[in-house]
N, C-alpha and C positions, 0 to 999 in steps of 0.2 A: 058046627065048624064054621069058624068065621073067615071071611075072605078079605085080604089087605088090598084095597083099591087105591091106586095113585092117580092123580089128575093126569089127563092126557097131555103130551108135549105139544107145544104149538109149532109143530113142524111146518104146517102149511102157510101161516102168515109170514114167517121169516123168509121162507123161500120166495114168497111172492114179492116181498120188498126187495130182496136181493136181485131178483130177476128184473125188477123195474129199474133199479139203478144201473144194472149192467146194460139194459136196453137203452137207457138215456145216453150212457157213455158211448155205446156203439153207434147210436144214431148221430151223436155229435161228431164222432170221428168220421163217419161216412159223409155227413154234411160238409165238414171242413175239408175233407179230401176232394169232395165234388167242387167246392169253391176254389180251391187251389188249382185243381185241374182246369176249371173254367177260366181262371185268370191266365194261366199259361197258354191255353188254347187261344184266348183273346189277344195275347201279345203276339202270338205267332201269326194270327190272321189279321192283325192291325185293327181289331175291334175294341181295343181298350180305350177307355175315356182318357182325355187329356189330363196328364198328371201335374201340369204346371199350376201353381196357385192362381186363383182368380184375384186380379187387382182392380180396385175401384177405378172407374173412369172419370170421377169427378175432378175437375181442374186439370185433366190430362191433356197434353197437346194432341192436335189432330193427327191422324195417321198420315205419315209422309211429310209432316212439317219438320223444318230444321230444328236442331236443339236450341234451347233457350239461351245457352251460353254463346256469346259472340266473341270470336277471337279478334283482338285488336293488334294490328301490325303497325309498328312505328316506322315512319319514313326516315331513312338515314339522312342526316344533314350532309350537304356537300363538303368535302374536305377543303376546297378552295373556292373563293368567291370569284364570280365571273369578272374578267377584266373589262373595265369600262373605258371607252375611248376618252382621252382628256378633252374637257370642254375647251372650245376655242375662245381665247381671250380677245375681245375686240381691240383692235389697234386704236391707239390714241394719237392725235396730232401733236407732235412735240412742240412744247412751248419754248420759245427763245427767251432766255433770261435777259433782263435789262442790264445794260452796262452801267455800273456805278462810276462816279467821278474818279475814284481811286484806281479803277480798272482801265480807264481810258488811257492813262499814261503808260500802261504796260501792254497795250494792244499792238500786235505786229502790223506794220505797214504792208503795202502790196508786195514789197520785195521779200517778205518772209522774215525780216529782221525785227527784233523787238525794239520798241520805240525808246526804251531807256538804255539801249546799247549804242556804243559809238561805231559799231561795225557798218552801219548804213550811211555813215558820213563820207564825204570826199576824202581821198587819201591824204591830202594836205592837212585838212583840219583834224583828221583822225590821228595822224602822226604827232602833230603838235600837242593835242590834248593828252596823249599818252605820256609825253614827257612832263607836261604840267601836272598831271595827276600824281606821277611818281614823286616829283619835287614837293608837292603839297603834302603828301603822305610822310615824307622825310621831316617836314616841319610839324607833323602831328595833326594835319588837317585832312579830312576825307572829303573828296569831291564826288558827289553823286549826280548821275545823269538822270534828270526827270523827264526830259523830252528831247530827242535828237531828231532823226529823220521821221517825218510824218507822211502819211498817205494824203493824196489830194482830197479824198472823201473826209478824212478826219479834219483836215484844215478847213474845208467848207463848213462842216458842222460847228467847228469852233467860231467861225465867222458869223454864222446864223445866230448862235447863242450870244455873241457880243453885240450884234445889232439889236436883239431883243433886250439886252441889258442896258445898253447906252442910248437906245432910241433911234439913232440914225446910222447910215452906212459910214459916213465920214468919221463920226466919233468912234465907231467900232474898229475902223481900220487903223486907228492909232495904237491898237493893241493886237489886232489880228489882221494880217494881210490876206487877200484872196489867194487861192492855191497857186495861180500862175505867177504871182509875185513873191511868194513866201520862200525865204531862204531855208526854212525847215523842210519843205517839200523837195528842194533841190539838194538837200543833204549838206548845206553850208552853214548851218546854225545849230546851236545847242543851248538848252536851258539846264541850269545846274542848281544844286542845293547842298546843304542848308545855307544859312546866312553866313556862317564862318567861311564856307567855301567860296561864296560870292565875293566876300571881302578880300580873301587871299588872292583869287584869280584876277580881280580888278586891280590889285596892287602889283602883282608879279606876272600877269599874263603876257605883257609885252616882251618879256625875255624869251617867250616861246612862240611869239607871233599871234597870240590870242587876245582879243580886245572886247570890252563891253561896248555895245553899239548905241543903246538908247538910255536916256536919262530915266524914263518911267519904267524900265524893265531891268532891274539890277541882276537878274538871273540869265539874261540873254547875251551870248558871246559868239563871235565869229572870227575867222582868220583874216584880220584887216591890215596887218603889217608884216614886215619881215622880222623874223626872230632877232631880238636885240635892239630893235628900234622902237621909239615911243609910238603909242597908239594915236590915231587921229582923234580930233575932237568928237565928243558924243553928239548924237542927234537928240532933239527933245523927245521924239516919238516916231513911230513908223508913219509913212505916208504912202497911200496907194497911188501908183502911177496912173496917169490918164491914158485911156486907150486911144 
């Protein structure tokens, strides 16, 4: 009789491997649980390591140093400029302008009356001249007063200029008398212009009592006669009276 023998089943090797795998898994689980438990215990007790990342200290600023960025604050400009005291202008000495020859005739005498006005003359000569001027205007001739009453200062200046021009006092007084002898200073004489006015008044002045006095001064007139009567003979020139 024959016996059917089958090979034995490998029950022991498989079981051993299976137990090994299960042991590894269990051991891993136990270890993981222990690690988790350890971490939790460390958090509770404050024993856990610092979890912040480690940063390199190369080129890092020193501890406690201010940040590298500096805030720049701009100073606001003033809305208005400070008021400055005006600088003091140095005073200058006024310069008196020189009187030109044309201005000399219009300068006021000491009485305040302009020299070319008849208002500074005596009432007699002023009244007669007004009538003569009106009559000449009716004939188409304009009589202009170039020099009526003068101040003593003006008369003396004219005499000084005449002495310088003619060389001697005697020659100068034929044209300009000293202030104390001058009919202009006394308001009794008048010089007129232009030439047409001199001619008209020399011809018709006697009707109004106004006469030409000197041969060398066709512009010089005085009240030398009664209106309507002929004028006296003319003098060659003025003569200074002896003191």
